[in-house]
BAFI-3210 file (N, C-alpha, C; in Angstrom, 3 decimals, decimal comma, padded with zeros to 6 digits):
// residues 238
n [1|2|3|4|5|6|7|8|9|10|11|12|13|14|15|16|17|18|19|20|21|22|23|24|25|26|27|28|29|30|31|32|33|34|35|36|37|38|39|40|41|42|43|44|45|46|47|48|49|50|51|52|53|54|55|56|57|58|59|60|61|62|63|64|65|66|67|68|69|70|71|72|73|74|75|76|77|78|79|80|81|82|83|84|85|86|87|88|89|90|91|92|93|94|95|96|97|98|99|100|101|102|103|104|105|106|107|108|109|110|111|112|113|114|115|116|117|118|119|120|121|122|123|124|125|126|127|128|129|130|131|132|133|134|135|136|137|138|139|140|141|142|143|144|145|146|147|148|149|150|151|152|153|154|155|156|157|158|159|160|161|162|163|164|165|166|167|168|169|170|171|172|173|174|175|176|177|178|179|180|181|182|183|184|185|186|187|188|189|190|191|192|193|194|195|196|197|198|199|200|201|202|203|204|205|206|207|208|209|210|211|212|213|214|215|216|217|218|219|220|221|222|223|224|225|226|227|228|229|230|231|232|233|234|235|236|237|238]
n.u [-003,046|-005,611|-008,876|-009,504|-007,877|-005,763|-005,973|-005,533|-003,402|-000,114|000,868|003,152|005,701|009,129|011,286|014,233|014,485|015,853|016,848|019,042|021,306|020,392|020,016|021,874|021,606|019,183|017,053|014,592|011,337|008,337|005,047|002,105|-001,206|-003,856|-004,211|-001,506|-000,093|-002,314|-004,899|-007,338|-008,865|-011,175|-012,907|-013,293|-014,532|-016,912|-018,056|-018,475|-020,346|-022,540|-023,106|-023,919|-026,168|-027,766|-028,607|-029,981|-028,700|-027,162|-025,077|-021,580|-019,261|-017,011|-014,347|-014,318|-014,691|-012,368|-010,581|-010,642|-009,429|-007,223|-007,469|-008,732|-011,628|-014,263|-013,794|-013,124|-015,515|-017,411|-016,499|-017,454|-020,110|-022,814|-022,242|-024,202|-025,109|-023,041|-022,263|-024,630|-025,229|-022,906|-021,937|-023,815|-023,494|-020,877|-021,151|-022,883|-021,274|-019,221|-020,704|-021,611|-019,153|-018,246|-020,128|-020,057|-018,224|-016,809|-016,065|-014,713|-012,475|-008,902|-006,991|-004,090|-001,720|-000,284|002,535|003,381|004,212|006,819|008,168|008,149|009,575|012,030|012,843|013,067|015,095|017,178|017,681|015,998|013,629|010,067|007,204|003,873|001,853|-001,097|-004,327|-006,377|-008,350|-007,062|-008,091|-008,807|-006,314|-005,089|-006,762|-006,138|-003,483|-003,768|-005,179|-003,568|-000,270|000,966|001,158|003,286|005,516|005,435|006,861|006,044|003,220|001,200|-001,969|-004,896|-006,712|-005,198|-003,777|-003,605|-005,098|-003,441|-002,114|-000,638|002,321|002,389|001,730|003,815|005,902|005,295|005,597|008,376|009,300|008,391|009,849|012,279|014,050|015,688|013,808|014,944|016,075|014,151|012,234|009,385|006,444|003,832|000,607|-000,778|-001,065|-001,257|000,092|002,781|003,352|003,036|005,192|007,288|006,970|007,613|010,285|011,167|012,551|011,012|008,655|006,653|003,957|002,165|-000,005|-002,461|-004,413|-003,355|-001,980|001,145|002,041|000,747|001,834|004,472|004,552|004,904|007,459|008,686|011,319|011,659|009,973|007,622|005,974|004,624|004,897|006,309|008,465|010,466|012,307|014,227|015,711|016,595]
n.v [008,759|006,345|006,877|005,486|003,297|003,014|001,164|-001,347|-004,155|-005,451|-005,799|-006,251|-005,321|-004,551|-002,045|-000,311|002,491|004,901|005,383|004,757|006,647|008,801|007,935|008,253|010,915|011,296|012,511|012,355|010,782|011,143|010,267|009,458|008,718|007,222|004,135|003,878|003,813|003,325|000,980|001,699|002,118|000,661|001,490|004,191|004,036|002,708|004,612|006,771|005,641|005,200|007,823|009,018|007,419|008,120|010,651|010,138|010,324|009,758|007,010|006,839|004,564|002,116|002,469|005,128|006,427|005,645|007,082|009,682|009,685|011,109|013,711|016,950|016,644|017,775|018,777|016,406|014,852|016,489|016,283|013,837|014,150|014,786|017,433|019,466|019,288|019,606|022,103|022,748|020,608|019,906|020,897|019,789|017,032|016,654|017,279|015,204|012,963|013,371|013,150|010,477|009,186|009,879|008,614|005,831|003,312|001,249|002,367|004,642|003,936|003,792|001,855|000,262|-001,062|-004,322|-004,335|-001,825|-000,930|-002,123|-001,022|001,799|001,859|000,912|002,968|005,136|004,150|004,319|006,961|008,671|011,269|011,320|012,053|013,108|013,390|014,091|013,888|013,942|015,828|018,269|017,726|015,054|013,791|014,299|012,782|010,194|010,076|010,114|007,782|005,670|004,150|005,959|008,544|008,357|008,531|010,724|013,606|015,894|017,138|017,667|018,718|018,069|020,183|022,412|023,223|023,458|020,747|017,585|016,806|019,152|020,767|021,960|020,736|018,888|020,707|022,276|020,362|019,948|022,497|022,573|020,525|021,625|021,043|020,566|019,840|017,714|016,116|014,531|011,607|010,883|009,026|007,260|005,902|006,522|008,052|010,863|011,321|010,555|012,336|014,794|014,744|014,588|017,038|018,748|018,391|016,335|013,112|010,279|007,660|005,078|003,029|-000,057|-000,681|000,425|002,501|002,708|000,451|-001,401|-001,379|000,891|002,947|002,761|004,061|006,684|006,901|006,887|007,342|005,070|001,958|-000,038|-003,012|-002,584|-000,199|-001,326|-002,641|-000,821|-001,207|-002,859|-001,196|001,009]
n.w [-018,664|-019,135|-017,838|-014,671|-015,191|-013,544|-011,479|-012,415|-013,163|-012,218|-008,748|-007,408|-007,914|-007,414|-007,633|-007,957|-009,316|-009,489|-006,994|-005,261|-005,488|-003,941|-001,393|000,777|001,453|002,648|005,207|006,271|006,130|004,452|004,690|002,876|004,088|003,840|002,384|002,198|004,743|006,262|006,227|004,673|002,403|001,675|003,707|003,084|000,570|001,304|003,039|001,297|-000,492|001,238|001,875|-000,564|-001,004|001,186|000,516|-001,712|-004,180|-007,419|-007,286|-007,523|-009,155|-007,693|-008,595|-009,405|-006,960|-005,618|-007,092|-006,101|-003,684|-001,436|-002,228|-001,088|000,927|000,213|-002,357|-003,708|-003,418|-004,703|-007,301|-008,015|-008,388|-010,730|-013,093|-012,960|-010,390|-008,630|-007,430|-006,160|-004,395|-003,118|-000,587|001,187|000,722|001,584|004,297|005,142|004,621|006,508|008,848|008,770|008,768|011,326|012,926|012,574|013,903|012,594|010,230|010,985|012,563|012,945|010,962|010,740|008,409|008,932|008,990|009,682|012,393|012,723|010,556|011,067|013,470|012,547|010,775|012,560|014,231|012,476|012,402|011,002|010,469|010,764|008,926|007,962|005,099|004,105|002,538|004,326|006,709|009,065|011,593|011,214|010,789|013,261|014,902|013,982|014,785|017,529|018,018|017,348|016,918|015,331|016,293|018,055|016,534|014,903|013,575|012,279|010,338|007,375|006,434|004,366|004,400|004,677|002,478|-001,198|-003,100|-003,654|-006,897|-006,386|-005,287|-002,752|-000,239|000,275|000,274|002,512|004,526|004,294|005,066|007,719|008,813|008,574|006,531|003,362|000,394|-001,140|000,730|001,710|001,588|-000,115|000,253|-001,242|-002,309|-004,593|-007,861|-007,635|-005,265|-005,781|-007,889|-006,570|-004,714|-006,528|-007,929|-005,889|-005,622|-003,974|-003,067|-004,469|-003,745|-004,838|-003,795|-003,962|-002,359|-002,063|-003,856|-006,588|-009,036|-009,323|-011,985|-013,005|-011,390|-012,187|-014,623|-013,954|-013,120|-010,401|-007,942|-006,463|-006,361|-004,792|-003,466|-001,028|001,686|003,758|002,680|002,584|004,584|003,529|001,972|003,311]
ca.u [-003,539|-007,052|-009,587|-009,706|-006,953|-004,701|-006,126|-005,272|-002,007|000,604|001,061|004,265|006,983|010,123|012,202|015,041|014,617|016,917|016,830|020,319|022,151|019,830|019,810|022,733|021,238|017,856|016,959|013,202|010,382|006,985|004,093|000,658|-001,820|-004,844|-003,694|-000,046|000,107|-003,631|-005,674|-008,594|-009,529|-012,526|-013,716|-013,630|-015,507|-018,185|-018,611|-018,967|-021,570|-023,606|-023,422|-024,721|-027,455|-028,550|-029,164|-030,650|-027,940|-026,579|-023,851|-020,490|-018,713|-015,876|-013,128|-014,416|-014,471|-010,943|-009,833|-010,618|-008,747|-006,028|-007,867|-009,575|-012,876|-015,352|-013,380|-013,245|-016,919|-018,080|-016,088|-018,229|-021,483|-023,050|-021,862|-025,306|-025,408|-021,835|-022,326|-025,881|-025,311|-021,573|-021,853|-024,659|-022,881|-019,698|-021,633|-023,407|-020,121|-018,552|-021,590|-021,565|-017,806|-018,145|-021,098|-019,843|-016,875|-016,117|-015,533|-013,884|-011,279|-007,634|-006,486|-002,766|-001,228|000,429|003,983|003,672|005,035|008,235|008,731|008,394|010,670|013,254|013,230|013,503|016,393|018,173|017,855|015,166|012,412|008,875|006,153|002,714|001,313|-002,347|-005,502|-007,285|-008,375|-006,178|-008,757|-008,735|-004,955|-004,868|-007,461|-005,347|-002,282|-004,162|-005,746|-002,624|001,139|001,476|001,492|004,567|006,618|005,211|007,603|005,151|002,328|000,442|-003,295|-005,525|-007,430|-004,226|-003,102|-004,302|-005,071|-002,449|-000,653|000,040|003,458|002,371|001,718|005,183|006,739|005,018|006,265|009,810|009,503|008,172|010,970|013,483|014,910|015,500|012,956|015,688|016,461|012,934|011,635|007,927|005,899|002,388|000,029|-001,533|-000,317|-001,195|001,127|004,089|003,525|003,229|006,565|008,167|006,846|008,250|011,716|011,498|012,744|009,658|008,459|005,287|003,652|000,957|-000,848|-003,719|-005,237|-002,721|-001,193|002,558|002,189|000,332|002,835|005,707|004,493|005,303|008,902|009,174|012,686|011,573|008,643|007,552|004,625|004,074|005,937|007,121|009,670|011,509|013,329|015,278|016,407|017,098]
ca.v [007,412|006,228|006,979|004,283|002,211|002,971|000,067|-002,629|-004,531|-006,096|-005,039|-006,898|-004,878|-003,890|-001,447|000,864|003,137|005,901|005,705|004,559|007,839|009,756|007,292|008,795|012,296|011,350|012,825|012,174|010,102|011,706|009,264|009,558|007,816|006,281|003,240|003,799|003,256|002,952|000,081|002,438|002,366|000,104|002,337|005,413|003,665|002,436|005,869|007,539|005,013|005,474|009,251|009,228|006,759|008,873|011,826|009,661|010,804|008,656|006,570|006,524|003,230|002,006|003,025|006,582|006,852|005,476|008,116|010,963|009,526|011,948|015,098|017,508|015,885|018,365|018,821|015,062|014,442|017,271|015,779|012,622|014,539|015,348|018,852|020,358|019,141|019,761|023,312|022,758|019,561|019,582|021,157|018,824|015,720|016,642|017,223|013,863|012,067|013,555|012,630|009,014|008,795|010,039|007,781|004,393|002,936|000,388|003,238|005,689|003,467|003,825|000,498|000,271|-002,314|-005,021|-004,101|-000,424|-000,726|-002,465|-000,054|003,086|001,664|000,795|004,293|005,930|003,611|004,761|008,394|009,429|011,881|010,782|013,048|012,632|014,329|013,389|014,656|014,040|017,114|018,340|017,002|013,628|013,326|014,318|011,635|009,006|010,107|009,802|006,434|004,650|004,412|007,008|009,707|008,150|008,709|011,894|014,842|016,945|016,691|018,687|018,171|018,482|021,448|023,492|023,537|022,913|019,291|016,880|016,743|020,416|020,471|022,735|019,890|018,408|021,869|022,635|019,347|020,254|023,692|022,244|019,676|022,431|020,274|020,762|018,767|016,561|015,305|013,849|010,573|010,921|007,695|007,271|004,794|007,008|008,909|012,236|011,373|010,533|013,587|015,871|014,692|014,934|018,478|019,464|018,028|015,297|011,761|009,717|006,208|004,631|001,721|-000,602|-001,222|001,144|002,820|002,447|-000,763|-001,194|-001,030|002,274|003,802|002,695|005,042|007,986|006,821|007,293|006,876|003,726|001,369|-001,178|-003,562|-001,807|000,611|-002,160|-003,048|000,197|-001,727|-003,490|-000,191|002,055]
ca.w [-018,417|-019,292|-016,570|-013,873|-015,518|-012,533|-010,527|-013,055|-013,359|-011,113|-007,511|-006,708|-008,453|-006,569|-008,609|-007,631|-010,618|-009,380|-005,571|-004,561|-005,355|-002,999|-000,100|001,820|001,790|003,259|006,628|006,709|005,250|004,553|004,228|002,745|005,074|003,311|001,362|002,310|006,081|006,786|005,366|004,810|001,122|001,747|004,583|002,351|-000,456|001,971|003,555|000,153|-000,983|002,199|001,795|-001,771|-000,819|002,162|-000,165|-002,930|-005,330|-008,198|-006,614|-008,445|-008,953|-006,759|-009,181|-009,373|-005,579|-005,329|-007,808|-005,387|-002,394|-001,378|-002,419|-000,043|000,901|-000,562|-003,771|-004,259|-003,499|-005,744|-008,616|-008,280|-008,690|-012,060|-013,091|-012,592|-008,968|-007,812|-006,597|-005,403|-003,371|-002,599|000,859|001,875|000,597|002,454|005,676|005,404|004,669|007,801|009,886|008,699|009,188|012,776|013,625|012,406|014,352|011,634|009,185|011,579|013,250|012,224|010,761|010,136|007,858|010,016|008,984|009,999|013,594|012,513|009,607|011,713|014,418|011,748|010,284|013,707|014,658|011,503|012,539|010,066|010,952|010,120|008,746|007,219|004,109|003,811|002,166|005,463|007,398|010,233|012,671|010,921|011,043|014,709|015,457|013,667|015,630|018,907|018,104|016,901|017,202|014,449|017,104|018,734|015,584|014,051|013,811|011,793|009,269|006,661|006,147|003,119|004,512|004,840|001,213|-002,374|-003,206|-004,457|-006,880|-006,136|-004,397|-001,508|000,955|000,488|000,595|003,901|005,344|004,279|005,884|009,130|009,230|008,383|005,638|001,933|-000,126|-001,638|001,885|002,161|000,750|-000,058|-000,026|-001,431|-003,071|-005,754|-008,767|-007,153|-004,231|-006,449|-008,629|-005,602|-004,224|-007,652|-008,185|-004,785|-005,660|-003,007|-003,594|-004,478|-003,674|-005,046|-003,217|-004,583|-001,287|-001,987|-005,013|-007,884|-009,218|-009,620|-013,401|-013,194|-010,748|-012,964|-015,719|-013,412|-012,864|-009,082|-007,703|-005,904|-006,509|-003,882|-003,257|000,078|002,319|004,641|001,967|002,756|005,487|002,718|001,197|004,214]
c.u [-005,060|-007,737|-009,834|-008,763|-005,855|-004,820|-005,704|-003,777|-001,405|000,706|002,259|005,640|007,843|011,205|012,918|015,338|015,710|017,105|018,216|021,172|021,666|019,805|020,616|022,357|019,919|017,932|015,552|012,424|009,005|006,004|002,711|000,068|-002,748|-004,271|-002,190|000,359|-001,199|-004,403|-007,120|-009,358|-010,966|-013,451|-014,186|-014,688|-016,881|-018,841|-019,178|-020,279|-022,755|-024,051|-024,285|-026,109|-028,353|-029,234|-029,874|-030,021|-027,385|-025,225|-022,768|-019,947|-017,454|-014,618|-013,148|-014,163|-012,996|-010,110|-009,767|-009,838|-007,419|-006,325|-008,581|-010,981|-013,944|-015,011|-013,552|-014,691|-017,660|-017,713|-016,838|-019,684|-021,627|-022,775|-022,970|-025,660|-024,231|-021,920|-023,535|-025,859|-023,979|-021,439|-022,615|-024,036|-021,662|-020,108|-022,116|-022,266|-019,450|-019,395|-021,539|-020,208|-017,683|-019,016|-020,766|-018,420|-016,103|-015,540|-014,498|-012,535|-010,042|-007,072|-005,138|-002,464|-000,335|001,921|004,355|004,519|006,518|008,901|009,081|009,522|012,010|013,747|013,741|014,877|017,522|018,285|017,022|013,947|011,232|007,787|005,013|002,172|000,044|-003,460|-006,559|-007,289|-007,390|-006,787|-008,668|-007,351|-004,683|-005,564|-006,672|-004,083|-002,606|-004,593|-004,746|-001,201|001,713|001,905|002,818|005,755|006,544|006,046|006,795|004,218|001,762|-000,855|-003,885|-006,270|-006,510|-003,707|-003,953|-004,147|-003,870|-002,985|000,066|001,156|003,391|002,445|003,117|006,117|006,542|005,676|007,766|010,120|009,369|009,258|012,305|014,546|014,671|014,664|013,734|016,238|015,301|012,504|010,130|007,342|004,385|001,912|-000,705|-000,670|-000,186|-000,160|002,510|004,346|003,730|004,677|007,561|008,147|007,536|009,751|012,125|011,908|011,393|009,651|006,981|005,096|002,292|000,001|-002,228|-004,426|-004,607|-001,954|000,272|002,763|001,808|001,359|004,124|005,722|004,933|006,784|009,291|010,601|012,703|010,136|008,606|006,128|003,901|005,223|006,791|008,433|010,782|012,631|014,479|016,132|017,020|017,692]
c.v [007,394|006,205|005,608|003,136|002,061|001,779|-001,284|-002,885|-005,161|-005,176|-005,577|-006,428|-004,213|-003,361|-000,240|001,541|004,192|006,315|005,713|005,817|008,837|009,235|007,955|010,188|012,394|011,616|012,600|011,379|010,694|010,720|009,863|008,584|006,784|005,451|003,052|003,213|002,737|002,111|000,574|002,645|001,855|000,936|003,596|005,129|003,433|003,724|006,718|006,956|005,306|006,930|009,554|008,610|007,549|010,080|011,469|010,259|009,615|008,273|006,239|005,125|003,286|002,651|004,544|007,114|006,736|006,593|009,450|010,879|010,274|013,416|015,618|016,949|016,509|018,433|017,460|014,629|015,200|016,777|014,504|012,918|014,953|016,852|019,790|020,283|019,474|020,957|023,280|021,794|019,249|019,769|020,099|017,434|015,598|016,543|015,825|012,856|012,153|012,989|011,105|008,516|008,846|009,047|006,293|004,006|002,112|001,180|004,196|005,187|003,505|002,417|000,574|-001,079|-002,991|-004,744|-002,677|-000,257|-001,017|-001,497|001,248|002,980|001,588|002,165|005,174|005,465|004,039|006,284|009,251|010,015|011,331|011,852|012,432|013,747|013,695|014,345|014,713|015,466|017,088|017,558|015,491|013,057|013,267|013,146|010,353|008,935|009,689|008,346|005,327|005,017|005,507|008,238|009,583|008,474|010,028|013,092|016,057|016,339|017,909|018,042|018,758|019,792|022,636|024,032|023,066|021,394|018,785|016,770|018,082|020,173|021,110|021,863|019,377|019,551|022,312|021,640|019,631|021,462|023,377|021,328|020,438|021,655|020,713|019,609|017,533|015,683|014,449|012,814|010,625|009,610|007,780|006,187|005,230|007,919|010,324|012,394|011,473|011,852|014,769|015,899|015,040|016,433|019,306|019,186|017,121|014,029|011,058|008,198|005,909|003,244|001,252|-001,215|-000,585|001,288|002,357|001,127|-000,409|-000,747|000,423|003,235|003,863|003,722|006,431|008,040|007,387|006,787|005,441|003,236|000,081|-001,728|-002,885|-001,151|-000,187|-002,598|-002,007|-000,287|-002,377|-002,475|000,910|001,415]
c.w [-018,511|-017,932|-015,968|-014,210|-014,471|-011,595|-011,111|-013,209|-012,118|-009,906|-006,728|-007,178|-007,387|-007,493|-008,011|-008,961|-010,619|-007,924|-004,929|-004,441|-004,305|-001,565|001,022|002,280|002,542|004,757|007,168|005,671|005,518|003,914|003,978|003,772|004,426|002,173|001,423|003,655|006,672|005,768|005,347|003,506|001,139|002,614|003,855|001,292|000,182|002,459|002,415|-000,370|-000,064|002,125|000,583|-001,605|000,129|001,530|-001,467|-004,187|-006,107|-007,632|-007,642|-008,181|-008,088|-007,317|-009,162|-007,965|-005,221|-005,965|-007,094|-004,081|-002,424|-001,599|-001,168|-000,204|000,012|-002,041|-004,421|-004,431|-004,591|-007,139|-008,994|-008,619|-010,157|-012,019|-012,628|-011,107|-008,063|-006,880|-005,666|-004,223|-002,703|-001,100|001,649|001,860|001,519|003,917|006,036|005,488|006,038|008,946|009,925|009,180|010,715|013,539|013,598|012,787|013,326|010,464|009,764|012,106|012,343|012,155|010,043|009,499|008,900|010,093|009,397|011,264|013,379|011,549|010,309|012,736|013,694|011,289|011,420|014,186|013,729|011,440|011,609|010,768|010,145|010,099|007,947|006,334|003,552|003,432|003,258|006,015|008,568|011,404|012,462|011,171|012,539|015,389|015,198|014,522|017,056|019,063|017,800|017,287|016,318|015,241|017,815|017,838|014,814|014,487|013,355|010,758|008,566|006,200|004,875|003,189|004,771|003,515|000,037|-002,449|-003,994|-005,884|-006,775|-005,113|-003,021|-000,258|001,279|000,863|002,038|004,854|005,427|005,163|007,366|009,678|009,199|007,587|004,197|001,386|-000,578|-000,512|002,392|001,128|000,946|-000,531|-000,146|-002,363|-004,328|-006,608|-008,260|-006,040|-004,868|-007,169|-007,692|-005,118|-005,332|-007,914|-007,106|-004,695|-004,509|-003,759|-003,464|-004,451|-003,864|-004,462|-003,717|-003,560|-001,234|-003,304|-006,330|-007,886|-009,457|-011,065|-013,659|-012,591|-011,559|-014,094|-015,258|-013,050|-011,494|-008,895|-007,208|-006,024|-005,701|-003,804|-002,099|000,828|003,287|004,008|002,080|003,675|004,729|001,978|002,074|005,465]
res [x|x|x|x|x|x|x|x|x|x|x|x|x|x|x|x|x|x|x|x|x|x|x|x|x|x|x|x|x|x|x|x|x|x|x|x|x|x|x|x|x|x|x|x|x|x|x|x|x|x|x|x|x|x|x|x|x|x|x|x|x|x|x|x|x|x|x|x|x|x|x|x|x|x|x|x|x|x|x|x|x|x|x|x|x|x|x|x|x|x|x|x|x|x|x|x|x|x|x|x|x|x|x|x|x|x|x|x|x|x|x|x|x|x|x|x|x|x|x|x|x|x|x|x|x|x|x|x|x|x|x|x|x|x|x|x|x|x|x|x|x|x|x|x|x|x|x|x|x|x|x|x|x|x|x|x|x|x|x|x|x|x|x|x|x|x|x|x|x|x|x|x|x|x|x|x|x|x|x|x|x|x|x|x|x|x|x|x|x|x|x|x|x|x|x|x|x|x|x|x|x|x|x|x|x|x|x|x|x|x|x|x|x|x|x|x|x|x|x|x|x|x|x|x|x|x|x|x|x|x|x|x|x|x|x|x|x|x]
***
């Protein structure tokens, strides 16, 4: 796919591409966080812009910043730097990003999409375990669990600083191991191509949602098992 074209197109598609045959075998749902359950894309873009400005570095555009969401923080930020500066300034840029994130409440707070409470309650009532597979650091995920209802539903999680970045399958595989389930018993839900590909590579059932980085049209090119406007629509399928 052409660089940055993932944001363009419809965001309202609902498609059961190959989900129904797997529905009865599901025992858990593993969610990405940023853009999937957390309305945080704008916060990440703002924090990145402030970080580049603080160091007087050339600021990447919004689409480029969105393209790194889901990766380990330093890896993503370094990819936004000119090649000759990545190694030299990557550590400093990552440190400044973390400092700004910690200092500004409007960037740091965990903002859930409004349909998240009813979705998580629905899944729990239907006997499904709930896990999180996020590029956030372990500390960042733990903070989100403590600050929101996510902690009331979390059975396990895998963080970005534990494994290689998405779309490598390790994060989904670790979630499966911690849940003590086979990957095909887990529905993986994410808003970006790297999420869908990670779950596919790990042999999980995959669901793409257009609430964050990628549009429905872009996600459709990856042929997830299920495609939804946002994860709240899962209540109609489970």
